[in-house]
C-alpha positions as CSV (number, residue, x, y, z in Angstrom):
1,M,-1.1,1.6,-13.7
2,R,-4.4,1.3,-13.3
3,N,-6.6,4.6,-12.6
4,L,-7.0,5.0,-8.6
5,K,-9.8,7.4,-7.7
6,G,-9.1,9.0,-4.4
7,V,-5.2,8.7,-4.6
8,K,-4.2,12.4,-3.7
9,V,-1.4,14.2,-5.2
10,L,0.0,17.7,-4.0
11,L,2.2,19.5,-6.9
12,V,4.8,21.7,-5.9
13,D,6.5,23.5,-8.4
14,D,7.2,27.5,-8.9
15,E,6.9,26.8,-12.6
16,P,3.5,26.9,-14.1
17,H,4.0,25.3,-17.1
18,I,5.2,21.9,-15.3
19,I,2.2,22.3,-12.6
20,Q,-0.3,22.5,-15.8
21,F,1.4,19.6,-17.7
22,L,1.2,17.4,-14.3
23,E,-2.0,18.3,-13.4
24,L,-3.9,17.6,-16.8
25,G,-2.0,14.2,-17.0
26,L,-2.7,13.0,-13.4
27,S,-5.9,14.1,-13.3
28,N,-6.5,12.0,-16.5
29,E,-5.3,9.0,-14.7
30,G,-7.8,9.7,-11.9
31,F,-5.9,11.1,-9.1
32,E,-6.9,13.9,-7.2
33,I,-4.7,16.6,-7.4
34,R,-4.0,19.9,-5.8
35,T,-1.2,22.5,-6.7
36,A,0.9,25.0,-5.1
37,H,3.7,27.4,-6.4
38,D,5.6,28.0,-3.2
39,G,6.8,26.4,-0.1
40,M,4.5,27.8,2.5
41,T,1.3,27.2,0.3
42,A,2.4,23.7,0.0
43,V,2.6,22.9,3.7
44,N,-0.3,24.6,4.6
45,L,-2.0,23.0,1.9
46,A,-1.2,19.2,3.0
47,S,-2.3,19.8,6.3
48,T,-5.9,20.1,5.2
49,F,-5.6,18.0,2.1
50,R,-3.2,14.9,3.7
51,P,-2.0,13.8,0.0
52,H,-0.5,10.3,-0.3
53,I,2.0,11.3,-2.8
54,V,3.9,15.1,-2.6
55,V,5.6,15.7,-6.2
56,L,8.0,18.6,-4.9
57,D,10.3,20.9,-6.9
58,V,13.7,21.4,-4.9
59,M,14.7,24.9,-6.2
60,M,11.7,27.3,-5.3
61,P,12.3,30.8,-4.3
62,G,11.4,31.3,-0.3
63,M,11.1,28.0,1.5
64,D,12.9,25.5,-1.3
65,G,11.9,21.9,-1.6
66,W,14.5,20.6,1.1
67,E,12.6,22.7,4.3
68,V,9.3,21.9,2.4
69,C,10.1,18.2,2.7
70,R,11.2,18.2,6.1
71,L,8.2,20.1,7.3
72,L,5.9,17.6,5.6
73,K,7.6,14.4,6.9
74,K,7.3,15.9,10.7
75,E,3.7,16.5,10.0
76,L,2.5,13.8,7.9
77,S,4.6,10.1,9.1
78,N,2.8,8.5,5.9
79,V,3.3,10.8,3.0
80,S,5.6,9.6,0.0
81,I,7.5,12.4,-1.5
82,I,9.4,12.5,-4.7
83,M,11.7,15.3,-5.2
84,L,11.9,17.1,-8.8
85,T,16.0,18.4,-9.5
86,A,17.7,19.8,-12.4
87,K,20.6,17.9,-11.8
88,D,21.5,14.4,-10.6
89,E,23.9,15.0,-8.2
90,V,25.0,12.4,-5.4
91,D,25.1,15.3,-2.8
92,D,21.9,16.4,-3.3
93,R,20.1,12.8,-3.5
94,V,21.7,11.8,0.0
95,K,20.7,15.3,1.3
96,G,17.1,14.6,0.2
97,L,17.3,10.9,1.7
98,T,18.4,12.2,4.9
99,I,15.3,14.4,5.3
100,G,13.0,12.1,4.3
101,A,12.4,12.1,0.7
102,D,11.5,8.8,-1.0
103,D,12.4,9.3,-4.7
104,Y,14.1,11.7,-7.4
105,V,13.4,12.6,-10.6
106,V,15.8,14.6,-12.9
107,K,14.5,17.4,-15.0
108,P,13.8,17.1,-18.1
109,F,11.8,14.0,-17.3
110,S,9.0,12.3,-18.9
111,F,5.3,11.8,-17.9
112,E,5.5,8.2,-17.9
113,E,8.7,8.2,-16.0
114,L,7.1,10.1,-12.9
115,L,3.7,7.6,-13.4
116,A,5.8,5.0,-12.9
117,R,8.0,6.0,-9.9
118,I,4.3,7.4,-8.3
119,G,2.8,4.0,-9.1
120,A,6.0,2.2,-7.6
121,R,5.8,4.4,-4.4
122,L,1.8,3.8,-4.2
123,R,2.9,0.1,-4.1
124,N,5.4,0.3,-1.5
125,Q,3.8,2.6,1.1
126,F,-0.1,2.2,0.5
127,P,-0.2,-1.6,-0.8
128,A,-3.8,-1.6,0.3
129,L,-4.9,0.8,-2.3
130,F,-3.6,-2.1,-4.8
131,G,-5.8,-4.7,-2.8
132,E,-2.4,-6.0,-1.2
133,V,-2.1,-6.5,2.3
134,S,0.5,-8.4,4.0
135,Y,0.2,-10.0,7.6
136,G,3.8,-11.6,8.2
137,P,5.2,-13.8,5.5
138,F,1.8,-13.9,4.0
139,C,0.3,-11.1,1.2
140,I,-3.3,-10.9,0.1
141,D,-4.0,-9.2,-3.3
142,D,-7.6,-9.0,-3.9
143,R,-7.0,-7.4,-7.4
144,R,-5.5,-10.9,-8.6
145,K,-7.4,-13.3,-6.0
146,E,-4.2,-14.6,-4.9
147,I,-2.8,-15.3,-1.4
148,S,1.3,-15.4,-1.2
149,Y,3.3,-17.2,1.4
150,Q,7.1,-16.4,1.7
151,G,7.0,-15.0,-1.8
152,Q,5.3,-17.7,-3.4
153,V,1.3,-18.0,-4.8
154,L,-0.1,-20.7,-3.2
155,D,-2.4,-23.1,-5.1
156,L,-5.6,-22.5,-3.4
157,S,-9.2,-23.3,-4.4
158,P,-11.9,-20.6,-4.1
159,T,-12.8,-21.9,-0.4
160,E,-9.5,-22.4,0.4
161,H,-8.9,-18.8,-0.8
162,E,-11.5,-17.6,1.1
163,L,-10.7,-19.5,4.3
164,L,-7.2,-18.3,4.5
165,K,-7.8,-15.0,4.1
166,Y,-10.7,-14.9,6.8
167,L,-8.1,-16.5,9.4
168,L,-5.4,-14.4,8.2
169,I,-7.7,-11.1,9.0
170,N,-8.5,-12.4,12.1
171,H,-4.8,-13.7,13.2
172,G,-4.2,-13.8,17.2
173,I,-8.2,-14.7,17.6
174,V,-9.7,-17.9,18.0
175,L,-12.4,-18.8,15.7
176,S,-15.0,-21.4,16.2
177,K,-16.0,-23.7,13.7
178,T,-19.5,-22.3,13.6
179,T,-18.2,-18.6,13.2
180,I,-16.0,-19.9,10.3
181,L,-18.8,-21.6,8.6
182,D,-20.8,-18.6,8.8
183,Q,-18.3,-16.2,7.8
184,V,-16.5,-18.3,5.1
185,W,-19.8,-21.0,3.6
186,G,-22.5,-18.3,4.5
187,Y,-25.5,-18.7,7.0
188,D,-27.5,-20.7,4.5
189,F,-24.9,-23.7,4.5
190,G,-26.7,-26.6,5.2
191,G,-23.6,-29.1,5.6
192,E,-21.6,-30.5,8.5
193,E,-19.1,-28.3,10.5
194,N,-16.3,-31.1,9.8
195,I,-16.2,-29.6,6.4
196,V,-13.9,-26.9,8.3
197,E,-11.6,-29.5,9.4
198,V,-11.2,-30.8,5.9
199,Y,-10.0,-27.6,4.7
200,I,-8.2,-26.7,7.4
201,R,-6.1,-29.9,6.8
202,S,-5.5,-29.0,3.1
203,L,-4.4,-25.6,4.1
204,R,-2.0,-26.7,6.3
205,E,-0.7,-29.6,3.6
206,K,-0.3,-26.4,1.4
207,L,1.6,-24.3,4.2
208,N,3.8,-27.2,5.0
209,D,2.5,-26.7,8.5
210,K,2.9,-30.2,9.9
211,E,3.3,-29.3,13.3
212,H,0.5,-26.8,13.2
213,R,2.5,-23.9,14.4
214,L,0.9,-21.5,11.8
215,I,-3.1,-22.9,11.8
216,R,-3.3,-23.8,15.7
217,T,-5.9,-26.2,17.0
218,L,-7.9,-25.0,20.5
219,R,-9.5,-28.1,21.3
220,G,-12.8,-27.3,22.0
221,A,-12.8,-23.6,21.1
222,G,-11.5,-23.3,17.4
223,Y,-8.7,-22.3,15.6
224,R,-6.3,-19.6,15.6
225,V,-3.6,-18.0,13.0
226,D,-0.4,-16.9,14.9
227,L,1.9,-15.2,12.7
228,P,5.6,-15.4,13.0
């Protein structure tokens, strides 16, 4: 997994050697790390740190991981919580999922396994961190310079890519030819406005948008993308 500077991870475990091991490894991957050795400290720290990921031990003295998970999900609606448990019990997994846990890792575990699970949670819950943003049936992957439609990567030229990306980001908004030219081709473009029509036609063909339900033409006004 690529380094993700600025991604925040809160580690919560009452065993110092586990905290030290994970803090060193995840810091080297580029994550911003905070640690807590008990549940109450974790809850208070999370309110100011606002982590993307919480790696949370289940069995801790005082406030256990179940209660910490419940409180964090109540306070931080978009946090992803990976529970650390010493036993792979179905009842424990069901209980955790019921109160909001997103994944489980059973002790003992490898660092590579935890790293993979963190990556999976980030891709699922925070796709924008990886340059992936979804708009209805479309997915824009800026990292790969790809746009997918209904799960299939479209074969687009660089200009088609930028045009479709611009239309999707502004879906629901009527965009004039002049605005599209300025934003996609640049203010210094010296060609004709009709170039927009040519590229719109090409996009419709590649999207099988024969009835213009995705890219609509508003006569005299411009174009608008309507997402299903």
